[in-house]
Biopython code that builds the backbone (N, CA, C, O; Angstrom):
import numpy as np
from Bio.PDB.StructureBuilder import StructureBuilder

atoms = [
    (1, "UNK", "N", (204.944, 58.054, 65.124)),
    (1, "UNK", "CA", (203.735, 58.355, 64.400)),
    (1, "UNK", "C", (204.015, 59.548, 63.539)),
    (1, "UNK", "O", (204.676, 60.493, 63.971)),
    (2, "UNK", "N", (203.513, 59.516, 62.308)),
    (2, "UNK", "CA", (203.818, 60.569, 61.357)),
    (2, "UNK", "C", (202.552, 61.368, 61.092)),
    (2, "UNK", "O", (201.541, 60.816, 60.658)),
    (3, "UNK", "N", (202.610, 62.690, 61.359)),
    (3, "UNK", "CA", (201.470, 63.583, 61.087)),
    (3, "UNK", "C", (201.681, 64.270, 59.759)),
    (3, "UNK", "O", (202.763, 64.766, 59.443)),
    (4, "UNK", "N", (200.592, 64.278, 58.985)),
    (4, "UNK", "CA", (200.661, 65.015, 57.733)),
    (4, "UNK", "C", (199.543, 66.041, 57.725)),
    (4, "UNK", "O", (198.410, 65.750, 58.110)),
    (5, "UNK", "N", (199.866, 67.217, 57.293)),
    (5, "UNK", "CA", (198.885, 68.278, 57.207)),
    (5, "UNK", "C", (198.571, 68.538, 55.745)),
    (5, "UNK", "O", (199.468, 68.661, 54.912)),
    (6, "UNK", "N", (197.309, 68.619, 55.456)),
    (6, "UNK", "CA", (196.903, 68.929, 54.104)),
    (6, "UNK", "C", (196.356, 70.341, 54.090)),
    (6, "UNK", "O", (195.418, 70.668, 54.817)),
    (7, "UNK", "N", (196.944, 71.157, 53.268)),
    (7, "UNK", "CA", (196.473, 72.518, 53.136)),
    (7, "UNK", "C", (195.562, 72.602, 51.918)),
    (7, "UNK", "O", (195.906, 72.191, 50.809)),
    (8, "UNK", "N", (194.427, 73.135, 52.174)),
    (8, "UNK", "CA", (193.440, 73.237, 51.072)),
    (8, "UNK", "C", (193.394, 74.685, 50.619)),
    (8, "UNK", "O", (193.304, 75.599, 51.439)),
    (9, "UNK", "N", (193.454, 74.877, 49.379)),
    (9, "UNK", "CA", (193.383, 76.245, 48.854)),
    (9, "UNK", "C", (191.921, 76.605, 48.605)),
    (9, "UNK", "O", (191.097, 75.742, 48.303)),
    (10, "UNK", "N", (191.621, 77.870, 48.735)),
    (10, "UNK", "CA", (190.242, 78.335, 48.512)),
    (10, "UNK", "C", (189.960, 78.326, 47.036)),
    (10, "UNK", "O", (190.702, 78.903, 46.240)),
    (11, "UNK", "N", (188.902, 77.678, 46.682)),
    (11, "UNK", "CA", (188.508, 77.620, 45.268)),
    (11, "UNK", "C", (187.384, 78.615, 45.049)),
    (11, "UNK", "O", (186.840, 79.176, 46.000)),
    (12, "UNK", "N", (187.052, 78.821, 43.818)),
    (12, "UNK", "CA", (185.955, 79.722, 43.460)),
    (12, "UNK", "C", (184.642, 79.210, 44.017)),
    (12, "UNK", "O", (183.795, 79.995, 44.445)),
    (13, "UNK", "N", (184.465, 77.871, 44.012)),
    (13, "UNK", "CA", (183.238, 77.254, 44.540)),
    (13, "UNK", "C", (183.090, 77.536, 46.036)),
    (13, "UNK", "O", (181.998, 77.843, 46.514)),
    (14, "UNK", "N", (184.189, 77.431, 46.760)),
    (14, "UNK", "CA", (184.159, 77.708, 48.203)),
    (14, "UNK", "C", (183.771, 79.162, 48.480)),
    (14, "UNK", "O", (183.003, 79.435, 49.402)),
    (15, "UNK", "N", (184.303, 80.097, 47.680)),
    (15, "UNK", "CA", (183.972, 81.479, 47.931)),
    (15, "UNK", "C", (182.515, 81.769, 47.571)),
    (15, "UNK", "O", (181.878, 82.610, 48.205)),
    (16, "UNK", "N", (181.982, 81.080, 46.557)),
    (16, "UNK", "CA", (180.550, 81.231, 46.244)),
    (16, "UNK", "C", (179.670, 80.712, 47.344)),
    (16, "UNK", "O", (178.651, 81.323, 47.666)),
    (17, "UNK", "N", (180.044, 79.592, 47.929)),
    (17, "UNK", "CA", (179.296, 79.036, 49.042)),
    (17, "UNK", "C", (179.340, 79.970, 50.247)),
    (17, "UNK", "O", (178.326, 80.155, 50.921)),
    (18, "UNK", "N", (180.494, 80.556, 50.525)),
    (18, "UNK", "CA", (180.608, 81.485, 51.621)),
    (18, "UNK", "C", (179.772, 82.728, 51.385)),
    (18, "UNK", "O", (179.114, 83.217, 52.303)),
    (19, "UNK", "N", (179.791, 83.260, 50.130)),
    (19, "UNK", "CA", (178.980, 84.430, 49.829)),
    (19, "UNK", "C", (177.504, 84.123, 49.949)),
    (19, "UNK", "O", (176.734, 84.951, 50.438)),
    (20, "UNK", "N", (177.096, 82.933, 49.506)),
    (20, "UNK", "CA", (175.675, 82.540, 49.610)),
    (20, "UNK", "C", (175.264, 82.425, 51.080)),
    (20, "UNK", "O", (174.170, 82.850, 51.451)),
    (21, "UNK", "N", (176.127, 81.859, 51.910)),
    (21, "UNK", "CA", (175.821, 81.720, 53.322)),
    (21, "UNK", "C", (175.660, 83.085, 53.997)),
    (21, "UNK", "O", (174.740, 83.294, 54.788)),
    (22, "UNK", "N", (176.568, 84.008, 53.673)),
    (22, "UNK", "CA", (176.475, 85.347, 54.233)),
    (22, "UNK", "C", (175.222, 86.054, 53.743)),
    (22, "UNK", "O", (174.565, 86.749, 54.519)),
    (23, "UNK", "N", (174.879, 85.891, 52.466)),
    (23, "UNK", "CA", (173.657, 86.520, 51.915)),
    (23, "UNK", "C", (172.422, 85.941, 52.583)),
    (23, "UNK", "O", (171.486, 86.675, 52.900)),
    (24, "UNK", "N", (172.411, 84.630, 52.800)),
    (24, "UNK", "CA", (171.253, 83.999, 53.436)),
    (24, "UNK", "C", (171.083, 84.512, 54.857)),
    (24, "UNK", "O", (169.963, 84.772, 55.295)),
    (25, "UNK", "N", (172.195, 84.661, 55.583)),
    (25, "UNK", "CA", (172.107, 85.188, 56.950)),
    (25, "UNK", "C", (171.630, 86.631, 56.945)),
    (25, "UNK", "O", (170.860, 87.031, 57.818)),
    (26, "UNK", "N", (172.076, 87.412, 55.978)),
    (26, "UNK", "CA", (171.648, 88.805, 55.882)),
    (26, "UNK", "C", (170.159, 88.895, 55.606)),
    (26, "UNK", "O", (169.476, 89.726, 56.205)),
    (27, "UNK", "N", (169.640, 88.063, 54.715)),
    (27, "UNK", "CA", (168.209, 88.053, 54.409)),
    (27, "UNK", "C", (167.409, 87.636, 55.634)),
    (27, "UNK", "O", (166.378, 88.242, 55.927)),
    (28, "UNK", "N", (167.856, 86.619, 56.353)),
    (28, "UNK", "CA", (167.178, 86.179, 57.563)),
    (28, "UNK", "C", (167.154, 87.296, 58.607)),
    (28, "UNK", "O", (166.128, 87.530, 59.246)),
    (29, "UNK", "N", (168.271, 87.976, 58.776)),
    (29, "UNK", "CA", (168.337, 89.045, 59.752)),
    (29, "UNK", "C", (167.419, 90.189, 59.360)),
    (29, "UNK", "O", (166.737, 90.760, 60.211)),
    (30, "UNK", "N", (167.397, 90.524, 58.087)),
    (30, "UNK", "CA", (166.550, 91.609, 57.597)),
    (30, "UNK", "C", (165.070, 91.230, 57.789)),
    (30, "UNK", "O", (164.260, 92.075, 58.171)),
    (31, "UNK", "N", (164.724, 89.986, 57.529)),
    (31, "UNK", "CA", (163.339, 89.537, 57.718)),
    (31, "UNK", "C", (162.962, 89.637, 59.175)),
    (31, "UNK", "O", (161.834, 90.021, 59.482)),
    (32, "UNK", "N", (163.854, 89.309, 60.083)),
    (32, "UNK", "CA", (163.563, 89.408, 61.492)),
    (32, "UNK", "C", (163.331, 90.871, 61.907)),
    (32, "UNK", "O", (162.427, 91.167, 62.689)),
    (33, "UNK", "N", (164.157, 91.775, 61.376)),
    (33, "UNK", "CA", (163.985, 93.210, 61.691)),
    (33, "UNK", "C", (162.675, 93.734, 61.117)),
    (33, "UNK", "O", (161.996, 94.535, 61.760)),
    (34, "UNK", "N", (162.318, 93.298, 59.932)),
    (34, "UNK", "CA", (161.036, 93.730, 59.330)),
    (34, "UNK", "C", (159.864, 93.218, 60.145)),
    (34, "UNK", "O", (158.902, 93.952, 60.374)),
    (35, "UNK", "N", (159.929, 91.968, 60.586)),
    (35, "UNK", "CA", (158.861, 91.413, 61.410)),
    (35, "UNK", "C", (158.775, 92.147, 62.735)),
    (35, "UNK", "O", (157.678, 92.467, 63.192)),
    (36, "UNK", "N", (159.893, 92.415, 63.348)),
    (36, "UNK", "CA", (159.925, 93.183, 64.603)),
    (36, "UNK", "C", (159.345, 94.572, 64.408)),
    (36, "UNK", "O", (158.590, 95.042, 65.259)),
    (37, "UNK", "N", (159.676, 95.243, 63.311)),
    (37, "UNK", "CA", (159.148, 96.564, 63.045)),
    (37, "UNK", "C", (157.646, 96.516, 62.843)),
    (37, "UNK", "O", (156.929, 97.374, 63.357)),
    (38, "UNK", "N", (157.150, 95.517, 62.097)),
    (38, "UNK", "CA", (155.721, 95.373, 61.853)),
    (38, "UNK", "C", (154.965, 95.140, 63.154)),
    (38, "UNK", "O", (153.951, 95.789, 63.409)),
    (39, "UNK", "N", (155.455, 94.219, 63.977)),
    (39, "UNK", "CA", (154.795, 93.938, 65.253)),
    (39, "UNK", "C", (154.850, 95.170, 66.145)),
    (39, "UNK", "O", (153.861, 95.490, 66.804)),
    (40, "UNK", "N", (155.968, 95.861, 66.180)),
    (40, "UNK", "CA", (156.087, 97.062, 66.999)),
    (40, "UNK", "C", (155.098, 98.142, 66.551)),
    (40, "UNK", "O", (154.461, 98.778, 67.391)),
    (41, "UNK", "N", (154.965, 98.354, 65.248)),
    (41, "UNK", "CA", (154.032, 99.354, 64.748)),
    (41, "UNK", "C", (152.574, 98.947, 65.062)),
    (41, "UNK", "O", (151.751, 99.790, 65.418)),
    (42, "UNK", "N", (152.280, 97.678, 64.930)),
    (42, "UNK", "CA", (150.928, 97.199, 65.238)),
    (42, "UNK", "C", (150.573, 97.420, 66.707)),
    (42, "UNK", "O", (149.467, 97.854, 67.028)),
    (43, "UNK", "N", (151.522, 97.117, 67.595)),
    (43, "UNK", "CA", (151.313, 97.310, 69.022)),
    (43, "UNK", "C", (151.152, 98.799, 69.341)),
    (43, "UNK", "O", (150.276, 99.180, 70.117)),
    (44, "UNK", "N", (151.996, 99.634, 68.742)),
    (44, "UNK", "CA", (151.889, 101.086, 68.968)),
    (44, "UNK", "C", (150.555, 101.623, 68.467)),
    (44, "UNK", "O", (149.937, 102.463, 69.122)),
    (45, "UNK", "N", (150.112, 101.148, 67.318)),
    (45, "UNK", "CA", (148.822, 101.582, 66.756)),
    (45, "UNK", "C", (147.666, 101.188, 67.678)),
    (45, "UNK", "O", (146.795, 102.008, 67.968)),
    (46, "UNK", "N", (147.657, 99.941, 68.134)),
    (46, "UNK", "CA", (146.593, 99.479, 69.026)),
    (46, "UNK", "C", (146.616, 100.206, 70.353)),
    (46, "UNK", "O", (145.567, 100.574, 70.881)),
    (47, "UNK", "N", (147.802, 100.414, 70.896)),
    (47, "UNK", "CA", (147.918, 101.133, 72.173)),
    (47, "UNK", "C", (147.427, 102.561, 72.052)),
    (47, "UNK", "O", (146.754, 103.066, 72.951)),
    (48, "UNK", "N", (147.755, 103.216, 70.953)),
    (48, "UNK", "CA", (147.318, 104.589, 70.748)),
    (48, "UNK", "C", (145.796, 104.663, 70.585)),
    (48, "UNK", "O", (145.149, 105.556, 71.133)),
    (49, "UNK", "N", (145.228, 103.709, 69.819)),
    (49, "UNK", "CA", (143.770, 103.714, 69.663)),
    (49, "UNK", "C", (143.072, 103.480, 71.024)),
    (49, "UNK", "O", (142.072, 104.130, 71.327)),
    (50, "UNK", "N", (143.596, 102.564, 71.824)),
    (50, "UNK", "CA", (143.014, 102.319, 73.129)),
    (50, "UNK", "C", (143.106, 103.550, 74.027)),
    (50, "UNK", "O", (142.156, 103.896, 74.730)),
    (51, "UNK", "N", (144.288, 104.217, 73.989)),
    (51, "UNK", "CA", (144.476, 105.420, 74.822)),
    (51, "UNK", "C", (143.509, 106.516, 74.405)),
    (51, "UNK", "O", (142.896, 107.153, 75.262)),
    (52, "UNK", "N", (143.359, 106.748, 73.105)),
    (52, "UNK", "CA", (142.415, 107.755, 72.627)),
    (52, "UNK", "C", (140.979, 107.401, 72.985)),
    (52, "UNK", "O", (140.188, 108.275, 73.340)),
    (53, "UNK", "N", (140.641, 106.112, 72.891)),
    (53, "UNK", "CA", (139.290, 105.662, 73.258)),
    (53, "UNK", "C", (139.021, 105.948, 74.717)),
    (53, "UNK", "O", (137.953, 106.465, 75.044)),
    (54, "UNK", "N", (139.945, 105.633, 75.610)),
    (54, "UNK", "CA", (139.697, 105.853, 77.053)),
    (54, "UNK", "C", (139.587, 107.352, 77.358)),
    (54, "UNK", "O", (138.777, 107.741, 78.199)),
    (55, "UNK", "N", (140.383, 108.202, 76.691)),
    (55, "UNK", "CA", (140.306, 109.636, 76.900)),
    (55, "UNK", "C", (138.944, 110.167, 76.424)),
    (55, "UNK", "O", (138.301, 110.955, 77.118)),
    (56, "UNK", "N", (138.526, 109.736, 75.260)),
    (56, "UNK", "CA", (137.243, 110.185, 74.734)),
    (56, "UNK", "C", (136.057, 109.659, 75.543)),
    (56, "UNK", "O", (135.061, 110.362, 75.713)),
    (57, "UNK", "N", (136.161, 108.450, 76.030)),
    (57, "UNK", "CA", (135.091, 107.882, 76.850)),
    (57, "UNK", "C", (134.975, 108.668, 78.164)),
    (57, "UNK", "O", (133.869, 108.976, 78.610)),
    (58, "UNK", "N", (136.112, 108.987, 78.775)),
    (58, "UNK", "CA", (136.087, 109.792, 80.003)),
    (58, "UNK", "C", (135.456, 111.165, 79.740)),
    (58, "UNK", "O", (134.687, 111.655, 80.567)),
    (59, "UNK", "N", (135.766, 111.777, 78.621)),
    (59, "UNK", "CA", (135.214, 113.088, 78.288)),
    (59, "UNK", "C", (133.700, 112.981, 78.048)),
    (59, "UNK", "O", (132.947, 113.879, 78.426)),
    (60, "UNK", "N", (133.260, 111.887, 77.424)),
    (60, "UNK", "CA", (131.822, 111.683, 77.203)),
    (60, "UNK", "C", (131.081, 111.476, 78.501)),
    (60, "UNK", "O", (129.992, 112.020, 78.684)),
    (61, "UNK", "N", (131.641, 110.710, 79.399)),
    (61, "UNK", "CA", (131.004, 110.505, 80.704)),
    (61, "UNK", "C", (130.939, 111.804, 81.501)),
    (61, "UNK", "O", (129.943, 112.082, 82.168)),
    (62, "UNK", "N", (131.992, 112.584, 81.427)),
    (62, "UNK", "CA", (132.066, 113.836, 82.176)),
    (62, "UNK", "C", (131.070, 114.868, 81.628)),
    (62, "UNK", "O", (130.592, 115.719, 82.377)),
    (63, "UNK", "N", (130.756, 114.798, 80.332)),
    (63, "UNK", "CA", (129.861, 115.792, 79.727)),
    (63, "UNK", "C", (128.429, 115.666, 80.230)),
    (63, "UNK", "O", (127.705, 116.659, 80.299)),
    (64, "UNK", "N", (128.015, 114.445, 80.583)),
    (64, "UNK", "CA", (126.649, 114.252, 81.032)),
    (64, "UNK", "C", (125.667, 113.971, 79.908)),
    (64, "UNK", "O", (124.520, 113.619, 80.182)),
    (65, "UNK", "N", (126.073, 114.113, 78.657)),
    (65, "UNK", "CA", (125.212, 113.806, 77.545)),
    (65, "UNK", "C", (125.123, 112.313, 77.338)),
    (65, "UNK", "O", (126.066, 111.591, 77.661)),
    (66, "UNK", "N", (123.995, 111.825, 76.798)),
    (66, "UNK", "CA", (123.934, 110.387, 76.489)),
    (66, "UNK", "C", (124.962, 110.039, 75.398)),
    (66, "UNK", "O", (125.216, 110.842, 74.499)),
    (67, "UNK", "N", (125.526, 108.883, 75.482)),
    (67, "UNK", "CA", (126.533, 108.471, 74.529)),
    (67, "UNK", "C", (126.443, 106.989, 74.282)),
    (67, "UNK", "O", (125.887, 106.258, 75.102)),
    (68, "UNK", "N", (126.982, 106.524, 73.158)),
    (68, "UNK", "CA", (127.117, 105.093, 72.881)),
    (68, "UNK", "C", (128.581, 104.865, 72.537)),
    (68, "UNK", "O", (129.259, 105.759, 72.031)),
    (69, "UNK", "N", (129.046, 103.694, 72.808)),
    (69, "UNK", "CA", (130.405, 103.329, 72.425)),
    (69, "UNK", "C", (130.330, 102.354, 71.265)),
    (69, "UNK", "O", (129.444, 101.503, 71.198)),
    (70, "UNK", "N", (131.275, 102.499, 70.358)),
    (70, "UNK", "CA", (131.318, 101.614, 69.182)),
    (70, "UNK", "C", (132.670, 100.943, 69.185)),
    (70, "UNK", "O", (133.645, 101.547, 69.633)),
    (71, "UNK", "N", (132.770, 99.691, 68.692)),
    (71, "UNK", "CA", (134.054, 98.996, 68.691)),
    (71, "UNK", "C", (135.068, 99.575, 67.720)),
    (71, "UNK", "O", (136.272, 99.391, 67.894)),
    (72, "UNK", "N", (134.582, 100.280, 66.689)),
    (72, "UNK", "CA", (135.489, 100.880, 65.722)),
    (72, "UNK", "C", (134.970, 102.267, 65.337)),
    (72, "UNK", "O", (133.769, 102.533, 65.397)),
    (73, "UNK", "N", (135.876, 103.125, 64.949)),
    (73, "UNK", "CA", (135.490, 104.411, 64.396)),
    (73, "UNK", "C", (135.239, 104.199, 62.909)),
    (73, "UNK", "O", (136.126, 103.744, 62.188)),
    (74, "UNK", "N", (134.041, 104.526, 62.451)),
    (74, "UNK", "CA", (133.649, 104.171, 61.103)),
    (74, "UNK", "C", (134.475, 104.834, 60.004)),
    (74, "UNK", "O", (134.474, 104.361, 58.868)),
    (75, "UNK", "N", (135.185, 105.928, 60.323)),
    (75, "UNK", "CA", (135.998, 106.582, 59.317)),
    (75, "UNK", "C", (137.489, 106.327, 59.524)),
    (75, "UNK", "O", (138.328, 107.011, 58.937)),
    (76, "UNK", "N", (137.811, 105.356, 60.349)),
    (76, "UNK", "CA", (139.202, 104.941, 60.551)),
    (76, "UNK", "C", (139.696, 104.273, 59.250)),
    (76, "UNK", "O", (138.993, 103.453, 58.660)),
    (77, "UNK", "N", (140.909, 104.637, 58.819)),
    (77, "UNK", "CA", (141.438, 104.103, 57.545)),
    (77, "UNK", "C", (141.485, 102.581, 57.543)),
    (77, "UNK", "O", (141.089, 101.947, 56.565)),
    (78, "UNK", "N", (141.973, 101.987, 58.649)),
    (78, "UNK", "CA", (142.042, 100.527, 58.723)),
    (78, "UNK", "C", (140.653, 99.912, 58.559)),
    (78, "UNK", "O", (140.488, 98.930, 57.835)),
    (79, "UNK", "N", (139.660, 100.487, 59.228)),
    (79, "UNK", "CA", (138.297, 99.970, 59.131)),
    (79, "UNK", "C", (137.753, 100.119, 57.703)),
    (79, "UNK", "O", (137.141, 99.196, 57.167)),
    (80, "UNK", "N", (137.980, 101.279, 57.099)),
    (80, "UNK", "CA", (137.490, 101.496, 55.752)),
    (80, "UNK", "C", (138.085, 100.515, 54.747)),
    (80, "UNK", "O", (137.412, 100.095, 53.806)),
    (81, "UNK", "N", (139.339, 100.158, 54.949)),
    (81, "UNK", "CA", (140.004, 99.222, 54.022)),
    (81, "UNK", "C", (139.562, 97.779, 54.250)),
    (81, "UNK", "O", (139.381, 97.019, 53.298)),
    (82, "UNK", "N", (139.388, 97.403, 55.534)),
    (82, "UNK", "CA", (139.187, 95.978, 55.850)),
    (82, "UNK", "C", (137.791, 95.631, 56.353)),
    (82, "UNK", "O", (137.574, 94.499, 56.786)),
    (83, "UNK", "N", (136.836, 96.557, 56.315)),
    (83, "UNK", "CA", (135.543, 96.246, 56.908)),
    (83, "UNK", "C", (134.825, 95.060, 56.269)),
    (83, "UNK", "O", (134.081, 94.343, 56.938)),
    (84, "UNK", "N", (135.047, 94.861, 54.986)),
    (84, "UNK", "CA", (134.373, 93.724, 54.307)),
    (84, "UNK", "C", (134.914, 92.381, 54.798)),
    (84, "UNK", "O", (134.226, 91.366, 54.686)),
    (85, "UNK", "N", (136.132, 92.358, 55.338)),
    (85, "UNK", "CA", (136.656, 91.115, 55.904)),
    (85, "UNK", "C", (136.023, 90.826, 57.260)),
    (85, "UNK", "O", (135.796, 89.667, 57.608)),
    (86, "UNK", "N", (135.734, 91.888, 58.032)),
    (86, "UNK", "CA", (135.259, 91.710, 59.410)),
    (86, "UNK", "C", (133.738, 91.596, 59.514)),
    (86, "UNK", "O", (133.243, 90.981, 60.459)),
    (87, "UNK", "N", (132.990, 92.160, 58.588)),
    (87, "UNK", "CA", (131.524, 92.148, 58.703)),
    (87, "UNK", "C", (130.903, 90.776, 58.843)),
    (87, "UNK", "O", (129.995, 90.636, 59.662)),
    (88, "UNK", "N", (131.317, 89.743, 58.109)),
    (88, "UNK", "CA", (130.707, 88.416, 58.333)),
    (88, "UNK", "C", (130.878, 87.918, 59.765)),
    (88, "UNK", "O", (129.990, 87.255, 60.301)),
    (89, "UNK", "N", (132.017, 88.232, 60.388)),
    (89, "UNK", "CA", (132.229, 87.790, 61.770)),
    (89, "UNK", "C", (131.399, 88.639, 62.746)),
    (89, "UNK", "O", (130.907, 88.136, 63.756)),
    (90, "UNK", "N", (131.254, 89.910, 62.434)),
    (90, "UNK", "CA", (130.515, 90.814, 63.303)),
    (90, "UNK", "C", (129.023, 90.505, 63.258)),
    (90, "UNK", "O", (128.330, 90.649, 64.266)),
    (91, "UNK", "N", (128.526, 90.087, 62.109)),
    (91, "UNK", "CA", (127.089, 89.823, 61.956)),
    (91, "UNK", "C", (126.634, 88.620, 62.798)),
    (91, "UNK", "O", (125.432, 88.430, 62.987)),
    (92, "UNK", "N", (127.553, 87.821, 63.295)),
    (92, "UNK", "CA", (127.187, 86.668, 64.133)),
    (92, "UNK", "C", (126.867, 87.117, 65.565)),
    (92, "UNK", "O", (126.251, 86.370, 66.325)),
    (93, "UNK", "N", (127.280, 88.321, 65.927)),
    (93, "UNK", "CA", (127.040, 88.838, 67.278)),
    (93, "UNK", "C", (125.551, 89.099, 67.473)),
    (93, "UNK", "O", (124.811, 89.232, 66.498)),
    (94, "UNK", "N", (125.104, 89.173, 68.740)),
    (94, "UNK", "CA", (123.697, 89.412, 69.005)),
    (94, "UNK", "C", (123.232, 90.761, 68.423)),
    (94, "UNK", "O", (123.990, 91.730, 68.412)),
    (95, "UNK", "N", (121.983, 90.810, 67.943)),
    (95, "UNK", "CA", (121.445, 92.014, 67.285)),
    (95, "UNK", "C", (121.470, 93.223, 68.234)),
    (95, "UNK", "O", (121.659, 94.354, 67.785)),
    (96, "UNK", "N", (121.280, 92.992, 69.531)),
    (96, "UNK", "CA", (121.287, 94.125, 70.466)),
    (96, "UNK", "C", (122.643, 94.815, 70.516)),
    (96, "UNK", "O", (122.718, 95.989, 70.877)),
    (97, "UNK", "N", (123.698, 94.123, 70.168)),
    (97, "UNK", "CA", (125.023, 94.713, 70.160)),
    (97, "UNK", "C", (125.270, 95.485, 68.870)),
    (97, "UNK", "O", (126.076, 96.415, 68.846)),
    (98, "UNK", "N", (124.580, 95.103, 67.798)),
    (98, "UNK", "CA", (124.861, 95.649, 66.473)),
    (98, "UNK", "C", (123.972, 96.791, 66.062)),
    (98, "UNK", "O", (124.387, 97.624, 65.255)),
    (99, "UNK", "N", (122.756, 96.865, 66.587)),
    (99, "UNK", "CA", (121.761, 97.766, 66.061)),
    (99, "UNK", "C", (122.170, 99.260, 66.010)),
    (99, "UNK", "O", (121.917, 99.911, 64.995)),
    (100, "UNK", "N", (122.766, 99.801, 67.026)),
    (100, "UNK", "CA", (123.053, 101.240, 66.932)),
    (100, "UNK", "C", (124.076, 101.591, 65.848)),
    (100, "UNK", "O", (124.050, 102.708, 65.332)),
    (101, "UNK", "N", (124.946, 100.699, 65.500)),
    (101, "UNK", "CA", (126.015, 101.123, 64.593)),
    (101, "UNK", "C", (126.133, 100.315, 63.309)),
    (101, "UNK", "O", (126.908, 100.698, 62.433)),
    (102, "UNK", "N", (125.407, 99.223, 63.158)),
    (102, "UNK", "CA", (125.452, 98.452, 61.907)),
    (102, "UNK", "C", (124.071, 97.861, 61.610)),
    (102, "UNK", "O", (123.389, 97.358, 62.502)),
    (103, "UNK", "N", (123.695, 97.931, 60.390)),
    (103, "UNK", "CA", (122.369, 97.398, 60.011)),
    (103, "UNK", "C", (122.505, 96.307, 58.988)),
    (103, "UNK", "O", (121.502, 95.742, 58.551)),
]
sb = StructureBuilder()
sb.init_structure("model")
sb.init_model(0)
sb.init_chain("A")
sb.init_seg("    ")
for serial, (resi, resn, name, xyz) in enumerate(atoms, 1):
    if name == "N":
        sb.init_residue(resn, " ", resi, " ")
    sb.init_atom(name, np.array(xyz, "f"), 0.0, 1.0, " ", f" {name:<3s}", serial, name[0])
structure = sb.get_structure()
């Protein structure tokens, strides 16, 4: 039996395909890192808001003064930017939940 080996030389087209493949993998990897960073920042933001809320709630209870709790701080940057998106959903809630903080 006779074996023949064919050696293929690298052409310019092959190198372009290889470069495109590497670039595509780099973009995919970068997108994954950006998504991970975004999710991590969102989780850290929510965890910090919850931690601050529980600390402030404990201080309010300890003070003995009457207090109300609100789902959002009205001067929070996120709320100020996106409140028009959330208000239609919030208005569906019972009036007794909304009256002290939204009219």
